[in-house]
Backbone as a printed PyTorch tensor [residue, N CA C, xyz], in Angstrom:
tensor([[[108.9830,  85.4190,  81.8830],
         [108.3470,  85.5110,  80.6030],
         [109.4180,  85.7020,  79.5500]],

        [[109.1240,  85.2020,  78.3620],
         [110.0780,  85.2570,  77.2650],
         [109.5300,  86.2310,  76.2330]],

        [[110.1690,  87.4060,  76.0860],
         [109.6230,  88.4410,  75.2060],
         [109.4180,  88.0030,  73.7560]],

        [[110.2940,  87.1830,  73.2480],
         [110.2000,  86.8160,  71.8380],
         [108.9450,  85.9980,  71.5240]],

        [[108.5500,  85.1290,  72.4410],
         [107.3930,  84.2650,  72.2090],
         [106.1750,  84.6510,  73.0280]],

        [[106.3760,  85.3840,  74.1150],
         [105.2870,  85.6940,  75.0280],
         [104.9870,  84.5630,  75.9890]],

        [[105.7430,  83.4960,  75.8980],
         [105.5720,  82.3570,  76.7970],
         [105.9500,  82.8020,  78.2160]],

        [[105.1830,  82.3420,  79.2060],
         [105.4580,  82.8270,  80.5520],
         [105.1550,  81.7770,  81.6080]],

        [[105.7750,  81.9740,  82.7490],
         [105.5630,  81.1680,  83.9390],
         [105.3200,  82.1400,  85.0810]],

        [[104.2230,  81.9460,  85.7920],
         [103.9130,  82.8090,  86.9330],
         [104.0970,  82.0220,  88.2210]],

        [[104.8470,  82.5970,  89.1190],
         [105.0500,  82.0150,  90.4400],
         [104.7500,  83.0970,  91.4660]],

        [[103.7420,  82.8890,  92.2780],
         [103.3880,  83.8680,  93.2920],
         [104.0190,  83.4560,  94.6130]],

        [[104.7400,  84.3670,  95.2100],
         [105.4050,  84.1100,  96.4810],
         [104.9960,  85.1830,  97.4840]],

        [[105.1200,  84.8750,  98.7500],
         [104.6970,  85.8350,  99.7710],
         [105.8590,  86.6120, 100.3720]],

        [[106.9990,  86.5830,  99.7080],
         [108.1600,  87.3340, 100.1560],
         [109.3210,  87.0430,  99.2290]],

        [[110.3750,  87.8050,  99.3690],
         [111.5460,  87.5810,  98.5300],
         [112.8040,  87.5960,  99.3850]],

        [[113.6570,  86.6140,  99.1280],
         [114.9730,  86.5420,  99.7300],
         [115.7720,  85.5610,  98.8820]],

        [[116.9830,  85.2720,  99.2710],
         [117.8440,  84.3980,  98.4880],
         [117.2530,  82.9950,  98.3650]],

        [[116.6750,  82.4850,  99.4390],
         [116.0830,  81.1360,  99.3920],
         [114.9210,  81.0830,  98.4050]],

        [[114.0490,  82.0750,  98.4510],
         [112.9130,  82.1240,  97.5240],
         [113.4060,  82.2730,  96.0930]],

        [[114.3940,  83.1150,  95.8820],
         [114.9330,  83.2940,  94.5340],
         [115.5110,  81.9890,  94.0050]],

        [[116.2000,  81.2450,  94.8300],
         [116.7150,  79.9430,  94.4130],
         [115.5920,  79.0030,  94.0210]],

        [[114.5050,  78.9960,  94.7950],
         [113.3410,  78.1700,  94.4650],
         [112.7510,  78.5870,  93.1190]],

        [[112.6240,  79.9080,  92.9040],
         [112.0940,  80.4100,  91.6330],
         [112.9620,  79.9270,  90.4700]],

        [[114.2690,  80.0110,  90.6130],
         [115.1590,  79.5620,  89.5330],
         [115.0480,  78.0550,  89.2960]],

        [[114.8760,  77.2770,  90.3530],
         [114.6830,  75.8300,  90.1860],
         [113.3630,  75.5220,  89.4880]],

        [[112.3210,  76.2440,  89.8410],
         [111.0210,  76.0620,  89.1720],
         [111.1190,  76.4510,  87.7020]],

        [[111.8190,  77.5360,  87.4190],
         [112.0290,  77.9580,  86.0350],
         [112.7960,  76.8900,  85.2700]],

        [[113.8440,  76.3600,  85.8740],
         [114.6440,  75.3000,  85.2400],
         [113.7600,  74.1040,  84.8850]],

        [[112.9060,  73.6810,  85.8010],
         [112.0080,  72.5480,  85.5590],
         [111.0100,  72.8750,  84.4510]],

        [[110.4770,  74.0770,  84.4390],
         [109.4960,  74.5080,  83.4350],
         [110.1090,  74.5530,  82.0460]],

        [[111.3700,  74.9370,  81.9650],
         [112.0390,  75.0600,  80.6730],
         [112.3340,  73.7160,  80.0200]],

        [[112.4010,  72.6700,  80.8020],
         [112.7830,  71.3780,  80.2360],
         [114.2340,  71.4430,  79.7840]],

        [[114.4840,  71.0920,  78.5440],
         [115.8480,  71.0840,  78.0060],
         [116.3350,  72.4720,  77.5960]],

        [[115.4250,  73.4360,  77.4620],
         [115.8030,  74.7780,  77.0340],
         [116.6890,  75.4440,  78.0780]],

        [[117.5050,  76.3590,  77.6150],
         [118.3030,  77.1940,  78.5110],
         [117.7000,  78.5830,  78.5230]],

        [[118.0650,  79.3880,  79.5070],
         [117.4710,  80.7180,  79.6040],
         [118.4420,  81.7230,  80.1840]],

        [[118.2890,  82.9400,  79.7210],
         [118.9200,  84.0930,  80.3390],
         [117.8390,  84.7420,  81.1780]],

        [[118.1460,  85.0310,  82.4150],
         [117.2050,  85.6880,  83.3050],
         [117.7250,  87.0970,  83.5430]],

        [[116.9450,  88.0870,  83.1060],
         [117.3370,  89.4950,  83.2230],
         [116.8730,  90.0080,  84.5800]],

        [[117.8190,  90.5430,  85.3510],
         [117.5480,  90.9580,  86.7280],
         [118.1490,  92.3070,  87.0440]],

        [[117.5510,  92.9660,  88.0340],
         [118.2250,  94.1270,  88.6080],
         [119.2200,  93.5880,  89.6380]],

        [[119.7340,  94.4160,  90.4630],
         [120.7590,  93.9720,  91.4050],
         [120.2450,  93.9280,  92.8460]],

        [[119.0000,  93.4780,  92.9970],
         [118.4540,  93.3050,  94.3490],
         [119.3480,  92.3350,  95.1150]],

        [[119.4050,  92.4970,  96.4080],
         [120.2940,  91.6810,  97.2320],
         [120.1140,  90.1880,  97.0280]],

        [[118.8880,  89.7290,  96.8800],
         [118.6390,  88.2940,  96.6940],
         [118.9960,  87.8220,  95.2930]],

        [[119.2230,  88.7460,  94.3430],
         [119.6740,  88.3810,  92.9960],
         [121.1840,  88.2020,  92.9400]],

        [[121.9000,  88.9440,  93.7560],
         [123.3630,  88.9500,  93.6700],
         [124.0490,  88.2450,  94.8400]],

        [[123.2760,  87.6730,  95.7250],
         [123.8420,  87.0060,  96.8960],
         [124.7680,  85.8690,  96.4840]],

        [[125.8920,  85.7710,  97.1500],
         [126.8090,  84.6650,  96.9230],
         [126.2150,  83.3290,  97.3340]],

        [[125.1450,  83.3530,  98.1180],
         [124.4770,  82.1190,  98.5400],
         [123.4370,  81.6370,  97.5290]],

        [[123.1360,  82.4660,  96.5090],
         [122.1240,  82.0790,  95.5280],
         [122.6340,  80.9150,  94.6810]],

        [[121.8670,  79.8470,  94.6530],
         [122.2100,  78.6800,  93.8370],
         [121.5030,  78.8010,  92.4960]],

        [[122.2980,  78.9080,  91.4340],
         [121.7640,  79.0660,  90.0800],
         [121.8550,  77.7230,  89.3680]],

        [[120.7090,  77.1720,  88.9610],
         [120.7200,  75.8700,  88.2960],
         [121.4570,  75.8980,  86.9580]],

        [[121.9620,  74.7470,  86.5760],
         [122.5830,  74.5610,  85.2580],
         [121.5790,  74.9770,  84.1860]],

        [[122.0420,  75.6830,  83.1870],
         [121.1750,  76.0950,  82.0850],
         [120.4990,  77.4340,  82.2900]],

        [[120.7120,  78.0440,  83.4450],
         [120.1690,  79.3770,  83.7410],
         [121.3400,  80.3370,  83.8230]],

        [[121.2790,  81.3950,  83.0670],
         [122.3290,  82.4280,  83.1150],
         [121.6980,  83.7240,  83.5950]],

        [[122.2610,  84.3000,  84.6370],
         [121.7730,  85.5700,  85.1510],
         [122.4510,  86.7120,  84.4110]],

        [[121.6500,  87.6400,  83.9220],
         [122.1420,  88.8210,  83.2120],
         [121.6410,  90.0300,  83.9880]],

        [[122.5740,  90.8520,  84.4540],
         [122.1980,  91.9770,  85.3020],
         [122.1090,  93.2680,  84.5090]],

        [[121.0300,  94.0060,  84.7750],
         [120.8230,  95.3110,  84.1550],
         [121.7570,  96.3390,  84.7810]],

        [[122.0640,  97.3970,  84.0460],
         [122.8180,  98.4910,  84.6590],
         [121.9850,  99.1080,  85.7910]],

        [[122.6360,  99.7090,  86.7710],
         [121.8820, 100.3480,  87.8610],
         [120.9110, 101.4080,  87.3370]],

        [[119.7940, 101.5440,  88.0190],
         [118.7990, 102.5820,  87.7330],
         [118.2680, 102.5050,  86.3010]],

        [[117.9670, 101.2990,  85.8320],
         [117.4780, 101.1640,  84.4540],
         [116.2700, 100.2280,  84.3580]],

        [[115.2360, 100.4510,  85.1650],
         [114.0840,  99.5510,  85.1090],
         [113.4030,  99.5420,  83.7430]],

        [[113.5730, 100.5970,  82.9790],
         [112.9410, 100.6460,  81.6520],
         [113.5070,  99.5990,  80.6970]],

        [[114.6620,  99.0250,  81.0370],
         [115.2560,  97.9810,  80.2060],
         [114.7310,  96.5860,  80.5610]],

        [[114.0040,  96.4760,  81.6510],
         [113.5110,  95.1820,  82.1220],
         [112.1440,  94.9080,  81.5010]],

        [[112.0630,  93.9620,  80.5690],
         [110.7810,  93.7000,  79.9010],
         [109.6190,  93.4350,  80.8480]],

        [[109.8510,  92.6950,  81.9230],
         [108.7380,  92.3380,  82.8030],
         [108.1380,  93.5580,  83.5060]],

        [[108.8540,  94.6600,  83.5880],
         [108.2940,  95.8690,  84.1920],
         [107.0220,  96.3100,  83.4640]],

        [[106.9330,  96.0000,  82.1750],
         [105.7470,  96.3790,  81.3950],
         [104.6050,  95.3870,  81.5640]],

        [[104.8550,  94.2960,  82.2780],
         [103.8060,  93.3090,  82.5490],
         [103.0370,  93.6710,  83.8200]],

        [[103.7130,  94.2880,  84.7780],
         [103.0590,  94.5800,  86.0590],
         [101.7680,  95.3710,  85.8950]],

        [[101.7020,  96.3970,  85.0360],
         [100.4030,  97.0860,  84.8820],
         [ 99.2920,  96.1520,  84.3860]],

        [[ 99.6480,  95.1720,  83.5560],
         [ 98.6400,  94.2170,  83.0890],
         [ 98.1360,  93.3570,  84.2400]],

        [[ 99.0300,  92.9780,  85.1500],
         [ 98.6370,  92.1940,  86.3190],
         [ 97.8190,  93.0680,  87.2650]],

        [[ 98.2610,  94.2920,  87.4480],
         [ 97.5980,  95.1990,  88.3950],
         [ 96.1640,  95.5390,  87.9960]],

        [[ 95.8240,  95.4290,  86.7050],
         [ 94.4600,  95.7170,  86.2620],
         [ 93.4390,  94.9240,  87.0720]],

        [[ 93.8020,  93.7290,  87.4750],
         [ 92.8730,  92.8550,  88.1970],
         [ 92.6130,  93.3020,  89.6320]],

        [[ 93.5070,  94.0900,  90.1960],
         [ 93.3570,  94.4630,  91.6070],
         [ 93.1630,  95.9580,  91.8280]],

        [[ 93.3440,  96.7510,  90.7990],
         [ 93.2350,  98.2050,  90.9460],
         [ 91.8190,  98.6020,  91.3510]],

        [[ 91.7420,  99.4730,  92.3230],
         [ 90.4790, 100.0520,  92.7830],
         [ 89.4760,  99.0040,  93.2630]],

        [[ 89.9770,  97.9460,  93.8610],
         [ 89.1180,  96.8990,  94.4070],
         [ 89.4380,  96.7140,  95.8770]],

        [[ 88.4450,  96.2990,  96.6170],
         [ 88.6220,  95.9890,  98.0300],
         [ 88.6750,  94.4710,  98.1880]],

        [[ 89.5950,  93.9830,  98.9920],
         [ 89.7170,  92.5570,  99.2600],
         [ 89.6030,  92.3440, 100.7680]],

        [[ 88.9570,  91.2580, 101.1340],
         [ 88.8010,  90.9300, 102.5610],
         [ 90.1410,  90.6370, 103.2140]],

        [[ 91.0470,  90.0070, 102.4380],
         [ 92.3440,  89.6490, 102.9920],
         [ 93.3380,  89.4190, 101.8550]],

        [[ 94.5700,  89.1920, 102.2340],
         [ 95.6290,  88.9920, 101.2490],
         [ 95.3730,  87.7500, 100.4010]],

        [[ 94.8420,  86.7130, 101.0040],
         [ 94.5650,  85.4740, 100.2690],
         [ 93.5880,  85.7250,  99.1190]],

        [[ 92.5530,  86.4880,  99.3750],
         [ 91.5770,  86.8050,  98.3210],
         [ 92.2490,  87.5800,  97.1810]],

        [[ 93.0700,  88.5510,  97.5450],
         [ 93.7580,  89.3220,  96.5170],
         [ 94.7090,  88.4280,  95.7030]],

        [[ 95.4330,  87.5500,  96.3750],
         [ 96.3590,  86.6670,  95.6700],
         [ 95.6260,  85.7170,  94.7230]],

        [[ 94.4250,  85.3000,  95.0800],
         [ 93.6280,  84.4620,  94.1810],
         [ 93.2930,  85.2180,  92.8970]],

        [[ 92.9550,  86.4880,  93.0300],
         [ 92.6390,  87.3210,  91.8640],
         [ 93.8910,  87.5290,  91.0110]],

        [[ 95.0130,  87.7790,  91.6540],
         [ 96.2760,  87.9440,  90.9270],
         [ 96.6360,  86.6460,  90.2070]],

        [[ 96.4770,  85.5230,  90.8670],
         [ 96.7830,  84.2300,  90.2410],
         [ 95.9160,  84.0070,  89.0110]],

        [[ 94.6560,  84.3240,  89.1060],
         [ 93.7690,  84.1610,  87.9420],
         [ 94.1980,  85.0890,  86.8060]],

        [[ 94.5660,  86.3070,  87.1470],
         [ 95.0290,  87.2390,  86.1070],
         [ 96.2980,  86.7100,  85.4390]],

        [[ 97.1870,  86.1220,  86.2130],
         [ 98.4060,  85.5340,  85.6510],
         [ 98.0650,  84.3860,  84.7080]],

        [[ 97.0730,  83.5680,  85.0780],
         [ 96.6540,  82.4730,  84.1900],
         [ 96.1100,  83.0200,  82.8780]],

        [[ 95.3380,  84.0890,  82.9460],
         [ 94.7880,  84.7200,  81.7370],
         [ 95.9330,  85.2230,  80.8610]],

        [[ 96.9040,  85.8720,  81.4520],
         [ 98.0360,  86.3820,  80.6720],
         [ 98.8830,  85.2510,  80.0940]],

        [[ 99.0830,  84.1890,  80.8460],
         [ 99.8380,  83.0430,  80.3260],
         [ 99.1560,  82.4580,  79.0920]],

        [[ 97.8340,  82.5060,  79.0690],
         [ 97.0700,  81.9710,  77.9400],
         [ 97.0240,  82.9370,  76.7650]],

        [[ 97.5930,  84.1340,  76.9290],
         [ 97.5760,  85.1590,  75.8790],
         [ 99.0030,  85.6450,  75.6000]],

        [[ 99.8420,  84.7690,  75.0470],
         [101.2380,  85.1610,  74.8380],
         [101.4140,  86.3500,  73.8990]],

        [[100.4840,  86.5630,  72.9960],
         [100.6350,  87.7020,  72.0810],
         [100.5470,  89.0330,  72.8170]],

        [[ 99.6930,  89.1150,  73.8150],
         [ 99.6260,  90.3430,  74.6150],
         [100.9440,  90.5560,  75.3480]],

        [[101.4670,  89.5060,  75.9500],
         [102.7510,  89.6320,  76.6480],
         [103.8540,  90.0120,  75.6730]],

        [[103.8580,  89.4150,  74.5250],
         [104.8720,  89.7170,  73.5010],
         [104.7920,  91.1880,  73.0770]],

        [[103.5760,  91.6670,  72.8280],
         [103.4030,  93.0780,  72.4130],
         [103.9340,  94.0410,  73.4600]],

        [[103.8260,  93.6800,  74.7190],
         [104.2480,  94.5810,  75.7890],
         [105.7280,  94.4690,  76.1440]],

        [[106.3900,  93.4030,  75.7420],
         [107.7490,  93.1810,  76.2220],
         [108.8200,  93.0090,  75.1530]],

        [[108.4400,  92.7760,  73.9180],
         [109.4420,  92.5440,  72.8760],
         [109.9270,  93.8850,  72.3330]],

        [[110.9020,  94.4520,  73.0100],
         [111.4730,  95.7280,  72.6020],
         [112.1710,  95.5780,  71.2510]],

        [[112.2540,  96.6630,  70.5010],
         [112.8810,  96.5970,  69.1700],
         [114.3420,  96.1440,  69.2490]],

        [[114.9980,  96.3600,  70.3620],
         [116.4150,  96.0140,  70.4880],
         [116.6300,  94.6570,  71.1380]],

        [[115.5470,  93.9630,  71.5370],
         [115.6840,  92.6870,  72.2200],
         [116.3210,  91.6600,  71.2830]],

        [[117.3140,  90.9130,  71.7380],
         [117.9620,  89.9100,  70.8760],
         [116.9470,  88.8680,  70.3900]],

        [[117.0540,  88.5120,  69.1290],
         [116.1590,  87.5210,  68.5570],
         [116.9400,  86.3330,  68.0570]],

        [[116.3190,  85.1700,  68.1560],
         [116.9540,  83.9840,  67.5940],
         [116.6310,  83.9230,  66.1190]],

        [[117.3360,  83.0540,  65.4170],
         [117.1360,  82.9440,  63.9700],
         [115.7270,  82.5250,  63.5970]],

        [[115.0120,  81.8670,  64.4970],
         [113.6680,  81.3900,  64.1940],
         [112.6010,  82.4280,  64.4940]],

        [[112.9730,  83.6080,  65.0090],
         [111.9590,  84.6000,  65.3770],
         [111.3990,  85.2840,  64.1490]],

        [[110.1660,  85.7580,  64.3150],
         [109.4940,  86.4550,  63.2220],
         [109.6910,  87.9410,  63.3490]]])
């Protein structure tokens, strides 16, 4: 998600490792088209692996250790979790369908995402409001 605009891409995966992270970055690259992006990450093993293939136009920016409050997307998880909190699901597939629908709703509401993630110190481009 892009804090300045609230524009977002949701990719649901059933696990995380270097291969999955590479796929996510390739999907992000395709979604961006000609745009370039900085991807803000913690230092999880699959983020810093020497085997991670980072597509052209994607720059990885790592947060200082123990600083999740600096990661804008951390403030999105409670919005996603609203759809599954205090609910019973027959199986993981059912829950993932609900999460996917919630992600679609949030993607269609960039202003909500922007309000939750555009920190006062977040870098802005000249065209930002």
